N, CA, C and O of each residue as an XYZ file, in Angstrom:
840
protein
N     106.940    -31.267     36.670
C     107.024    -32.482     37.480
C     106.091    -32.365     38.679
O     105.902    -31.282     39.232
N     105.517    -33.486     39.070
C     104.599    -33.516     40.208
C     105.304    -33.086     41.490
O     106.451    -33.457     41.739
N     104.596    -32.296     42.300
C     105.091    -31.898     43.622
C     104.025    -32.200     44.667
O     102.837    -32.278     44.355
N     104.463    -32.368     45.906
C     103.564    -32.759     46.989
C     103.047    -31.541     47.753
O     103.798    -30.620     48.074
N     101.755    -31.563     48.034
C     101.137    -30.517     48.837
C     101.621    -30.613     50.283
O     101.933    -31.699     50.771
N     101.678    -29.486     50.949
C     102.160    -29.448     52.329
C     101.218    -30.133     53.317
O     101.585    -30.344     54.473
N     100.017    -30.481     52.878
C      99.069    -31.145     53.785
C      99.515    -32.565     54.146
O      99.079    -33.120     55.155
N     100.386    -33.149     53.317
C     100.854    -34.509     53.579
C     101.973    -34.505     54.621
O     102.710    -33.529     54.766
N     102.078    -35.631     55.345
C     103.147    -35.805     56.338
C     104.158    -36.828     55.821
O     103.853    -38.014     55.699
N     105.353    -36.351     55.524
C     106.435    -37.222     55.079
C     107.708    -36.876     55.840
O     107.968    -35.710     56.136
N     108.491    -37.891     56.151
C     109.813    -37.656     56.741
C     110.926    -37.993     55.764
O     112.074    -37.605     55.980
N     110.602    -38.715     54.682
C     111.598    -39.117     53.697
C     111.090    -38.815     52.288
O     109.883    -38.748     52.055
N     112.023    -38.633     51.353
C     111.658    -38.340     49.964
C     112.340    -39.327     49.017
O     112.710    -38.965     47.900
N     112.505    -40.571     49.465
C     113.220    -41.567     48.674
C     112.601    -41.781     47.289
O     113.323    -42.073     46.336
N     111.298    -41.642     47.165
C     110.627    -41.934     45.903
C     110.848    -40.857     44.845
O     110.751    -41.142     43.652
N     111.139    -39.643     45.255
C     111.105    -38.498     44.347
C     111.970    -38.624     43.099
O     111.535    -38.171     42.040
N     113.180    -39.216     43.151
C     113.958    -39.348     41.908
C     113.269    -40.191     40.837
O     113.629    -40.119     39.662
N     112.277    -40.993     41.242
C     111.578    -41.849     40.298
C     110.423    -41.141     39.593
O     109.908    -41.650     38.597
N     110.013    -39.988     40.086
C     108.824    -39.327     39.560
C     108.903    -39.044     38.060
O     107.940    -39.351     37.358
N     109.985    -38.482     37.525
C     110.023    -38.236     36.076
C     109.837    -39.512     35.246
O     109.166    -39.498     34.214
N     110.436    -40.610     35.706
C     110.291    -41.876     34.981
C     108.870    -42.389     35.075
O     108.310    -42.853     34.081
N     108.277    -42.312     36.263
C     106.892    -42.757     36.412
C     105.969    -41.928     35.530
O     105.042    -42.471     34.929
N     106.204    -40.644     35.444
C     105.367    -39.801     34.597
C     105.456    -40.250     33.135
O     104.444    -40.282     32.434
N     106.649    -40.594     32.678
C     106.823    -41.050     31.299
C     106.184    -42.420     31.079
O     105.511    -42.652     30.074
N     106.407    -43.321     32.033
C     105.859    -44.679     31.905
C     104.331    -44.641     31.844
O     103.720    -45.272     30.982
N     103.727    -43.900     32.763
C     102.263    -43.884     32.812
C     101.666    -43.052     31.680
O     100.553    -43.330     31.233
N     102.384    -42.042     31.213
C     101.895    -41.284     30.060
C     101.859    -42.172     28.823
O     100.934    -42.079     28.017
N     102.857    -43.027     28.670
C     102.898    -43.943     27.533
C     101.822    -45.020     27.635
O     101.454    -45.636     26.634
N     101.324    -45.241     28.838
C     100.300    -46.264     29.066
C      98.935    -45.643     29.405
O      98.097    -46.285     30.039
N      98.723    -44.416     28.986
C      97.514    -43.698     29.400
C      96.231    -44.349     28.902
O      95.151    -44.065     29.421
N      96.337    -45.213     27.906
C      95.155    -45.923     27.417
C      94.913    -47.238     28.142
O      93.933    -47.935     27.877
N      95.818    -47.569     29.062
C      95.662    -48.788     29.852
C      94.833    -48.477     31.096
O      95.173    -47.574     31.861
N      93.775    -49.203     31.294
C      92.876    -48.966     32.432
C      93.478    -49.567     33.699
O      93.934    -50.711     33.702
N      93.472    -48.776     34.778
C      93.922    -49.263     36.084
C      92.738    -49.189     37.046
O      92.365    -48.112     37.513
N      92.166    -50.332     37.327
C      91.045    -50.408     38.270
C      91.475    -50.945     39.627
O      90.745    -50.820     40.611
N      92.666    -51.547     39.679
C      93.094    -52.180     40.929
C      94.606    -52.120     41.052
O      95.336    -52.312     40.079
N      95.066    -51.848     42.279
C      96.491    -51.681     42.558
C      96.863    -52.497     43.789
O      96.094    -52.590     44.745
N      98.059    -53.087     43.750
C      98.646    -53.724     44.927
C     100.023    -53.108     45.137
O     100.864    -53.128     44.237
N     100.248    -52.563     46.320
C     101.546    -51.998     46.661
C     102.134    -52.821     47.803
O     101.553    -52.896     48.886
N     103.280    -53.434     47.556
C     103.945    -54.276     48.549
C     105.113    -53.481     49.104
O     106.187    -53.428     48.504
N     104.892    -52.865     50.252
C     105.878    -51.964     50.850
C     105.565    -50.536     50.477
O     105.832    -50.107     49.354
N     104.999    -49.795     51.416
C     104.541    -48.433     51.101
C     105.252    -47.349     51.903
O     105.290    -46.193     51.483
N     105.816    -47.713     53.057
C     106.375    -46.742     53.999
C     105.313    -45.679     54.293
O     104.211    -46.038     54.708
N     105.594    -44.400     54.100
C     104.618    -43.350     54.422
C     103.679    -43.043     53.261
O     102.785    -42.207     53.389
N     103.879    -43.717     52.128
C     102.947    -43.563     51.024
C     103.301    -42.507     50.000
O     102.408    -41.929     49.379
N     104.566    -42.245     49.811
C     104.924    -41.210     48.836
C     104.581    -41.640     47.403
O     104.038    -40.850     46.632
N     104.898    -42.886     47.049
C     104.488    -43.397     45.735
C     102.974    -43.522     45.660
O     102.373    -43.257     44.620
N     102.367    -43.924     46.758
C     100.912    -44.056     46.832
C     100.223    -42.749     46.475
O      99.283    -42.725     45.681
N     100.699    -41.666     47.068
C     100.082    -40.364     46.847
C     100.306    -39.886     45.419
O      99.424    -39.257     44.834
N     101.461    -40.173     44.856
C     101.672    -39.839     43.441
C     100.618    -40.522     42.577
O     100.001    -39.883     41.725
N     100.410    -41.816     42.793
C      99.431    -42.546     41.997
C      98.023    -41.991     42.189
O      97.283    -41.800     41.224
N      97.665    -41.736     43.440
C      96.317    -41.229     43.728
C      96.093    -39.845     43.117
O      94.995    -39.529     42.661
N      97.125    -39.042     43.112
C      97.000    -37.659     42.637
C      97.063    -37.544     41.123
O      96.395    -36.695     40.534
N      97.867    -38.398     40.488
C      98.176    -38.213     39.074
C      97.621    -39.285     38.143
O      97.410    -39.015     36.961
N      97.382    -40.481     38.639
C      97.122    -41.604     37.738
C      95.749    -42.239     37.927
O      95.052    -42.512     36.949
N      95.358    -42.474     39.171
C      94.194    -43.311     39.439
C      92.880    -42.553     39.351
O      92.804    -41.353     39.614
N      91.847    -43.301     38.970
C      90.503    -42.756     38.853
C      89.696    -43.076     40.107
O      90.046    -43.969     40.879
N      88.627    -42.342     40.289
C      87.725    -42.570     41.424
C      87.214    -44.000     41.409
O      86.818    -44.521     40.366
N      87.226    -44.625     42.573
C      86.714    -45.980     42.701
C      87.761    -47.063     42.554
O      87.445    -48.243     42.702
N      89.011    -46.694     42.263
C      90.083    -47.685     42.152
C      90.263    -48.415     43.474
O      90.281    -47.787     44.532
N      90.395    -49.722     43.421
C      90.697    -50.495     44.623
C      92.206    -50.548     44.806
O      92.948    -50.733     43.842
N      92.655    -50.385     46.039
C      94.086    -50.233     46.307
C      94.434    -51.001     47.572
O      94.102    -50.571     48.677
N      95.108    -52.144     47.409
C      95.569    -52.940     48.540
C      97.016    -52.581     48.859
O      97.850    -52.461     47.962
N      97.299    -52.413     50.138
C      98.633    -52.049     50.603
C      99.101    -53.075     51.630
O      98.371    -53.411     52.562
N     100.322    -53.567     51.452
C     100.926    -54.489     52.414
C     102.176    -53.847     52.989
O     103.062    -53.440     52.238
N     102.261    -53.751     54.296
C     103.457    -53.215     54.949
C     103.408    -53.561     56.428
O     102.330    -53.634     57.018
N     104.570    -53.774     57.026
C     104.618    -53.959     58.479
C     104.504    -52.621     59.192
O     104.111    -52.566     60.357
N     104.852    -51.530     58.487
C     104.912    -50.172     59.039
C     105.867    -50.094     60.228
O     105.733    -49.244     61.108
N     106.834    -51.009     60.222
C     107.841    -50.995     61.277
C     109.225    -50.659     60.777
O     110.204    -50.777     61.514
N     109.314    -50.237     59.513
C     110.619    -49.951     58.939
C     111.294    -51.234     58.502
O     110.833    -52.328     58.829
N     112.387    -51.104     57.762
C     113.126    -52.253     57.261
C     114.385    -52.486     58.076
O     114.736    -51.697     58.954
N     115.060    -53.590     57.765
C     116.318    -53.915     58.443
C     117.339    -52.807     58.243
O     118.056    -52.440     59.174
N     117.406    -52.270     57.016
C     118.373    -51.214     56.738
C     118.017    -49.934     57.487
O     118.894    -49.239     58.000
N     116.720    -49.632     57.543
C     116.288    -48.410     58.219
C     116.518    -48.479     59.720
O     116.620    -47.445     60.381
N     116.601    -49.703     60.269
C     116.804    -49.835     61.712
C     118.158    -49.283     62.130
O     118.379    -48.994     63.306
N     119.076    -49.134     61.156
C     120.369    -48.559     61.448
C     120.415    -47.055     61.290
O     121.449    -46.434     61.535
N     119.295    -46.460     60.879
C     119.212    -45.013     60.726
C     118.676    -44.430     62.021
O     117.499    -44.605     62.336
N     119.515    -43.742     62.774
C     119.174    -43.341     64.137
C     117.908    -42.501     64.204
O     117.126    -42.651     65.144
N     117.683    -41.617     63.229
C     116.504    -40.744     63.299
C     115.214    -41.544     63.154
O     114.190    -41.184     63.735
N     115.260    -42.634     62.378
C     114.078    -43.490     62.226
C     113.913    -44.379     63.451
O     112.806    -44.527     63.969
N     115.004    -44.967     63.911
C     114.945    -45.860     65.067
C     114.383    -45.160     66.292
O     113.527    -45.717     66.980
N     114.841    -43.968     66.572
C     114.379    -43.229     67.746
C     112.899    -42.881     67.639
O     112.168    -42.967     68.626
N     112.460    -42.494     66.461
C     111.052    -42.144     66.297
C     110.150    -43.367     66.455
O     109.063    -43.272     67.025
N     110.605    -44.520     65.948
C     109.794    -45.726     66.052
C     109.686    -46.226     67.486
O     108.732    -46.925     67.827
N     110.663    -45.872     68.335
C     110.589    -46.253     69.739
C     109.428    -45.553     70.440
O     108.843    -46.091     71.380
N     109.108    -44.372     69.982
C     108.125    -43.543     70.679
C     106.720    -43.598     70.084
O     105.743    -43.351     70.791
N     106.606    -43.917     68.800
C     105.278    -43.954     68.190
C     105.315    -44.730     66.884
O     106.381    -45.106     66.398
N     104.138    -44.962     66.327
C     104.022    -45.658     65.046
C     103.914    -44.624     63.933
O     102.926    -44.592     63.199
N     104.934    -43.780     63.813
C     104.811    -42.635     62.915
C     104.649    -43.046     61.452
O     104.000    -42.333     60.687
N     105.225    -44.179     61.050
C     105.095    -44.590     59.648
C     103.632    -44.888     59.325
O     103.093    -44.405     58.329
N     103.002    -45.688     60.179
C     101.596    -46.041     59.964
C     100.692    -44.822     60.074
O      99.778    -44.643     59.269
N     100.949    -43.992     61.065
C     100.113    -42.804     61.259
C     100.259    -41.833     60.090
O      99.270    -41.252     59.642
N     101.476    -41.652     59.596
C     101.675    -40.774     58.440
C     100.996    -41.342     57.205
O     100.398    -40.601     56.424
N     101.085    -42.658     57.027
C     100.437    -43.267     55.868
C      98.928    -43.054     55.912
O      98.324    -42.648     54.920
N      98.323    -43.330     57.064
C      96.871    -43.148     57.189
C      96.477    -41.690     56.977
O      95.468    -41.404     56.333
N      97.274    -40.771     57.517
C      97.008    -39.348     57.320
C      97.061    -38.999     55.836
O      96.183    -38.299     55.332
N      98.061    -39.471     55.152
C      98.250    -39.101     53.748
C      97.147    -39.628     52.841
O      96.673    -38.908     51.963
N      96.735    -40.869     53.042
C      95.684    -41.406     52.172
C      94.305    -40.864     52.545
O      93.358    -41.014     51.773
N      94.179    -40.242     53.702
C      92.883    -39.679     54.110
C      92.426    -38.574     53.159
O      91.239    -38.255     53.104
N      93.358    -37.992     52.417
C      93.018    -36.943     51.468
C      92.532    -37.501     50.134
O      92.254    -36.749     49.199
N      92.433    -38.830     50.056
C      91.989    -39.473     48.814
C      90.868    -40.468     49.111
O      91.030    -41.669     48.893
N      89.729    -39.972     49.610
C      88.625    -40.867     49.961
C      87.957    -41.511     48.745
O      87.159    -42.437     48.889
N      88.282    -41.024     47.563
C      87.708    -41.607     46.343
C      88.413    -42.891     45.922
O      87.972    -43.573     44.998
N      89.515    -43.219     46.606
C      90.234    -44.473     46.347
C      89.880    -45.468     47.445
O      89.882    -45.118     48.626
N      89.576    -46.701     47.064
C      89.127    -47.724     48.017
C      90.325    -48.502     48.578
O      90.727    -49.536     48.045
N      90.878    -47.965     49.672
C      92.065    -48.567     50.279
C      91.717    -49.718     51.208
O      90.724    -49.676     51.935
N      92.558    -50.750     51.168
C      92.564    -51.804     52.175
C      94.013    -51.968     52.633
O      94.899    -52.254     51.827
N      94.242    -51.785     53.923
C      95.592    -51.882     54.480
C      95.762    -53.251     55.128
O      94.976    -53.650     55.986
N      96.803    -53.961     54.703
C      97.140    -55.265     55.273
C      98.453    -55.080     56.030
O      99.518    -55.004     55.417
N      98.383    -55.008     57.349
C      99.582    -54.765     58.135
C     100.217    -56.089     58.528
O      99.619    -56.889     59.247
N     101.428    -56.308     58.051
C     102.126    -57.549     58.339
C     103.166    -57.827     57.277
O     103.467    -56.971     56.446
N     103.714    -59.035     57.310
C     104.752    -59.421     56.354
C     104.127    -59.941     55.066
O     103.142    -60.679     55.089
N     104.711    -59.547     53.958
C     104.119    -59.879     52.657
C     104.048    -61.380     52.424
O     103.092    -61.861     51.816
N     105.048    -62.139     52.899
C     105.029    -63.579     52.654
C     103.876    -64.273     53.367
O     103.497    -65.386     53.002
N     103.312    -63.613     54.392
C     102.138    -64.159     55.071
C     100.836    -63.691     54.440
O      99.853    -64.432     54.416
N     100.823    -62.471     53.934
C      99.585    -61.866     53.426
C      99.327    -62.214     51.968
O      98.180    -62.448     51.588
N     100.367    -62.252     51.146
C     100.171    -62.487     49.717
C      99.455    -63.807     49.409
O      98.583    -63.818     48.540
N      99.784    -64.927     50.084
C      99.044    -66.161     49.786
C      97.547    -66.043     50.064
O      96.742    -66.682     49.387
N      97.167    -65.234     51.052
C      95.735    -65.070     51.334
C      95.047    -64.289     50.224
O      93.876    -64.532     49.932
N      95.757    -63.356     49.606
C      95.175    -62.610     48.488
C      95.032    -63.497     47.261
O      94.049    -63.396     46.527
N      96.010    -64.365     47.040
C      95.903    -65.324     45.941
C      94.720    -66.252     46.163
O      93.947    -66.524     45.245
N      94.588    -66.730     47.385
C      93.483    -67.627     47.716
C      92.138    -66.932     47.523
O      91.154    -67.568     47.146
N      92.101    -65.633     47.780
C      90.869    -64.862     47.592
C      90.641    -64.492     46.129
O      89.664    -63.816     45.804
N      91.538    -64.932     45.246
C      91.447    -64.715     43.797
C      91.468    -63.235     43.441
O      90.760    -62.788     42.539
N      92.289    -62.485     44.161
C      92.450    -61.065     43.858
C      93.226    -60.891     42.558
O      94.125    -61.675     42.255
N      92.875    -59.858     41.791
C      93.548    -59.536     40.539
C      93.839    -58.041     40.503
O      93.065    -57.231     41.013
N      94.984    -57.685     39.884
C      95.411    -56.290     39.875
C      95.911    -55.875     38.489
O      96.428    -56.686     37.720
N      95.737    -54.587     38.202
C      96.237    -54.007     36.957
C      97.623    -53.394     37.140
O      98.340    -53.171     36.165
N      97.998    -53.125     38.381
C      99.295    -52.541     38.699
C      99.786    -53.116     40.015
O      99.061    -53.102     41.010
N     101.008    -53.620     40.026
C     101.618    -54.109     41.261
C     102.999    -53.472     41.395
O     103.822    -53.530     40.481
N     103.228    -52.869     42.551
C     104.507    -52.203     42.842
C     105.161    -52.918     44.007
O     104.580    -52.999     45.090
N     106.374    -53.441     43.798
C     107.094    -54.195     44.818
C     108.242    -53.350     45.351
O     109.200    -53.052     44.637
N     108.128    -52.970     46.622
C     109.125    -52.110     47.261
C     109.197    -52.458     48.741
O     109.019    -51.597     49.603
N     109.457    -53.722     49.025
C     109.445    -54.189     50.416
C     110.858    -54.581     50.833
O     111.760    -53.744     50.832
N     111.051    -55.838     51.186
C     112.352    -56.321     51.654
C     113.423    -56.141     50.582
O     113.141    -56.215     49.386
N     114.654    -55.905     51.030
C     115.786    -55.825     50.119
C     116.494    -57.179     49.950
O     117.464    -57.280     49.199
N     116.019    -58.203     50.637
C     116.614    -59.526     50.509
C     116.179    -60.166     49.187
O     115.019    -60.052     48.791
N     117.108    -60.835     48.510
C     116.814    -61.414     47.205
C     115.696    -62.446     47.260
O     114.819    -62.457     46.397
N     115.722    -63.318     48.277
C     114.700    -64.357     48.346
C     113.323    -63.771     48.636
O     112.323    -64.213     48.069
N     113.271    -62.775     49.520
C     111.992    -62.117     49.807
C     111.435    -61.447     48.556
O     110.239    -61.536     48.278
N     112.302    -60.780     47.805
C     111.864    -60.104     46.590
C     111.322    -61.102     45.579
O     110.311    -60.845     44.926
N     111.996    -62.240     45.451
C     111.500    -63.264     44.533
C     110.132    -63.782     44.968
O     109.238    -63.950     44.138
N     109.968    -64.035     46.261
C     108.686    -64.538     46.762
C     107.571    -63.515     46.503
O     106.477    -63.879     46.070
N     107.854    -62.246     46.769
C     106.859    -61.200     46.482
C     106.482    -61.212     45.006
O     105.305    -61.110     44.659
N     107.480    -61.336     44.141
C     107.228    -61.328     42.698
C     106.462    -62.582     42.259
O     105.592    -62.509     41.391
N     106.785    -63.715     42.856
C     106.105    -64.967     42.520
C     104.600    -64.855     42.749
O     103.804    -65.229     41.888
N     104.221    -64.343     43.907
C     102.794    -64.195     44.199
C     102.177    -63.059     43.374
O     101.022    -63.146     42.957
N     102.946    -62.004     43.145
C     102.440    -60.902     42.323
C     102.099    -61.391     40.925
O     101.074    -61.003     40.365
N     102.936    -62.228     40.367
C     102.701    -62.773     39.024
C     101.353    -63.470     38.936
O     100.641    -63.332     37.941
N     101.005    -64.213     39.966
C      99.753    -64.948     39.978
C      98.539    -64.019     39.965
O      97.459    -64.405     39.517
N      98.724    -62.789     40.462
C      97.572    -61.884     40.605
C      97.549    -60.741     39.598
O      96.560    -60.012     39.523
N      98.603    -60.572     38.832
C      98.651    -59.464     37.874
C      97.883    -59.832     36.618
O      98.104    -60.889     36.026
N      96.985    -58.955     36.220
C      96.212    -59.172     35.003
C      97.097    -59.093     33.772
O      98.116    -58.402     33.774
N      96.712    -59.792     32.734
C      97.399    -59.671     31.459
C      97.282    -58.223     30.977
O      96.192    -57.652     30.976
N      98.399    -57.640     30.571
C      98.430    -56.232     30.201
C      98.745    -55.322     31.363
O      98.906    -54.114     31.190
N      98.836    -55.904     32.563
C      99.123    -55.121     33.763
C     100.595    -54.769     33.873
O     101.448    -55.341     33.194
N     100.870    -53.810     34.749
C     102.225    -53.297     34.935
C     102.803    -53.783     36.257
O     102.166    -53.664     37.304
N     104.015    -54.334     36.202
C     104.744    -54.778     37.385
C     105.977    -53.891     37.537
O     106.784    -53.777     36.614
N     106.117    -53.262     38.711
C     107.253    -52.383     38.978
C     108.033    -52.924     40.171
O     107.460    -53.219     41.220
N     109.347    -53.051     39.999
C     110.246    -53.405     41.091
C     111.066    -52.184     41.463
O     111.651    -51.544     40.590
N     111.117    -51.853     42.733
C     112.015    -50.816     43.208
C     113.365    -51.452     43.575
O     113.470    -52.666     43.747
N     114.388    -50.605     43.688
C     115.682    -50.992     44.273
C     116.442    -52.054     43.486
O     117.223    -52.808     44.067
N     116.224    -52.126     42.164
C     116.943    -53.107     41.356
C     118.457    -52.910     41.472
O     119.206    -53.887     41.470
N     118.906    -51.681     41.570
C     120.338    -51.390     41.629
C     120.832    -51.131     43.053
O     121.995    -50.774     43.242
N     119.969    -51.305     44.054
C     120.368    -51.023     45.431
C     121.335    -52.101     45.934
O     121.141    -53.290     45.683
N     122.366    -51.667     46.639
C     123.320    -52.591     47.253
C     123.502    -52.220     48.722
O     123.538    -51.038     49.067
N     123.616    -53.217     49.579
C     123.879    -53.001     50.994
C     125.387    -52.878     51.192
O     126.108    -53.858     51.003
N     125.880    -51.705     51.566
C     127.329    -51.534     51.714
C     127.924    -52.387     52.820
O     129.128    -52.648     52.823
N     127.102    -52.822     53.753
C     127.589    -53.621     54.872
C     127.469    -55.124     54.644
O     128.063    -55.924     55.367
N     126.690    -55.494     53.625
C     126.494    -56.917     53.330
C     126.532    -57.089     51.812
O     125.482    -57.068     51.170
N     127.718    -57.259     51.227
C     127.858    -57.236     49.773
C     127.379    -58.484     49.041
O     127.284    -58.469     47.814
N     127.077    -59.560     49.755
C     126.644    -60.776     49.071
C     125.349    -60.515     48.302
O     124.462    -59.829     48.811
N     125.225    -61.052     47.079
C     124.017    -60.814     46.259
C     122.700    -61.200     46.928
O     121.646    -60.684     46.557
N     122.748    -62.096     47.905
C     121.518    -62.475     48.607
C     120.910    -61.301     49.355
O     119.727    -61.328     49.695
N     121.702    -60.274     49.615
C     121.234    -59.153     50.420
C     120.879    -57.922     49.580
O     120.930    -56.795     50.073
N     120.528    -58.137     48.339
C     120.005    -57.055     47.503
C     118.923    -57.621     46.592
O     118.960    -58.811     46.277
N     117.967    -56.815     46.160
C     116.844    -57.321     45.368
C     117.221    -57.842     43.988
O     116.499    -58.666     43.428
N     118.338    -57.378     43.424
C     118.654    -57.677     42.019
C     118.620    -59.166     41.707
O     118.024    -59.570     40.709
N     119.244    -59.985     42.538
C     119.294    -61.418     42.276
C     117.887    -62.013     42.228
O     117.574    -62.809     41.343
N     117.042    -61.623     43.182
C     115.675    -62.126     43.198
C     114.892    -61.703     41.971
O     114.112    -62.486     41.428
N     115.097    -60.463     41.528
C     114.400    -59.955     40.345
C     114.871    -60.688     39.091
O     114.063    -61.064     38.243
N     116.183    -60.886     38.982
C     116.711    -61.603     37.815
C     116.215    -63.048     37.784
O     115.889    -63.566     36.716
N     116.156    -63.692     38.932
C     115.645    -65.061     38.991
C     114.183    -65.109     38.560
O     113.764    -66.031     37.861
N     113.412    -64.112     38.980
C     111.997    -64.065     38.605
C     111.842    -63.973     37.095
O     111.077    -64.732     36.500
N     112.567    -63.044     36.473
C     112.411    -62.862     35.032
C     113.017    -64.021     34.242
O     112.585    -64.286     33.121
N     114.007    -64.713     34.801
C     114.521    -65.899     34.111
C     113.472    -67.010     34.112
O     113.421    -67.822     33.188
N     112.639    -67.041     35.147
C     111.582    -68.046     35.228
C     110.376    -67.671     34.377
O     109.750    -68.539     33.769
N     110.046    -66.376     34.332
C     108.839    -65.931     33.641
C     109.155    -65.014     32.454
O     108.370    -64.121     32.134
N     110.291    -65.231     31.809
C     110.735    -64.338     30.740
C     109.749    -64.278     29.574
O     109.681    -63.258     28.888
N     108.995    -65.333     29.337
C     108.051    -65.339     28.225
C     106.724    -64.676     28.571
O     105.845    -64.545     27.719
N     106.586    -64.258     29.832
C     105.322    -63.658     30.266
C     105.375    -62.145     30.371
O     104.355    -61.509     30.637
N     106.558    -61.553     30.165
C     106.692    -60.111     30.395
C     107.453    -59.415     29.284
O     108.368    -59.972     28.678
N     107.045    -58.181     29.037
C     107.746    -57.285     28.128
C     108.391    -56.201     28.966
O     107.697    -55.437     29.637
N     109.710    -56.127     28.933
C     110.427    -55.098     29.691
C     110.225    -53.752     29.002
O     110.541    -53.599     27.822
N     109.695    -52.773     29.743
C     109.441    -51.457     29.148
C     110.285    -50.356     29.781
O     110.204    -49.199     29.369
N     111.090    -50.704     30.775
C     111.973    -49.713     31.384
C     112.873    -50.367     32.404
O     112.441    -51.232     33.166
N     114.144    -49.946     32.418
C     115.089    -50.507     33.372
C     116.110    -49.463     33.773
O     116.710    -48.809     32.920
N     116.305    -49.306     35.071
C     117.285    -48.407     35.640
C     117.409    -48.777     37.095
O     117.658    -49.939     37.417
N     117.241    -47.811     37.987
C     117.204    -48.147     39.403
C     115.973    -48.998     39.704
O     115.976    -49.806     40.631
N     114.919    -48.804     38.905
C     113.721    -49.626     38.993
C     113.560    -50.428     37.703
O     114.193    -50.139     36.687
N     112.691    -51.448     37.770
C     112.344    -52.277     36.616
C     110.852    -52.121     36.353
O     110.045    -52.162     37.281
N     110.486    -51.941     35.077
C     109.087    -51.781     34.678
C     108.798    -52.840     33.603
O     109.492    -52.904     32.588
N     107.778    -53.661     33.832
C     107.483    -54.732     32.887
C     105.980    -54.908     32.743
O     105.233    -54.824     33.718
N     105.549    -55.154     31.509
C     104.136    -55.412     31.236
C     103.925    -56.909     31.077
O     104.692    -57.590     30.396
N     102.888    -57.405     31.707
C     102.567    -58.827     31.588
C     101.870    -59.069     30.265
O     100.826    -58.476     29.994
N     102.439    -59.937     29.437
C     101.894    -60.182     28.115
C     101.307    -61.569     27.982
O     100.668    -61.881     26.977
N     101.514    -62.399     28.980
C     101.042    -63.779     28.936
C     100.690    -64.225     30.341
O     101.496    -64.091     31.262
N      99.484    -64.758     30.509
C      99.018    -65.140     31.839
C      99.788    -66.343     32.369
O     100.175    -66.369     33.537
N     100.007    -67.327     31.526
C     100.713    -68.531     31.959
C     102.056    -68.619     31.241
O     102.220    -68.121     30.128
N     103.005    -69.262     31.904
C     104.291    -69.416     31.237
C     105.437    -69.273     32.206
O     106.598    -69.376     31.807
């Protein structure tokens, strides 16, 4: 299994349980070319570094969208809240980590995805891989997926994080990604082939329109 070099700066390892599944998913798709990636919600870039180290080829274009201010849920985690008061450690760690991969063409879009994604659509951006790991709100997740659908190439891979995540303090379905993800696939069910489902959802786009 992939392991991280000590040169990287990380404070969290939330992505690590997904590594075995990602290795299987991408191994099964090793004949699929990935020239462009969009990551919506990166935090310090743990998934980013996995992709750069294990999957992507030199010259891949990689757009990243994140506020780098943490999420609503993370604001209740005292160790994160205190650190964010003193510095922009999430953004600084992300920049440090991707600095070891100069062969990947990164563009960082700092801000909220609902503001940035329409500009990428307008610019006619297209991607072979889109990873959605931003807001945990159902409506936000649906909006991210809606714009992602418009930009994902046919044959491309769409990954949703946190499909099974629940907010223990706010049990209504509006406050977890699952409802938004289910609504998305109910709308675009004829455009995707589900290739994996667990804590995350993995789907291949098989139809551009629909």
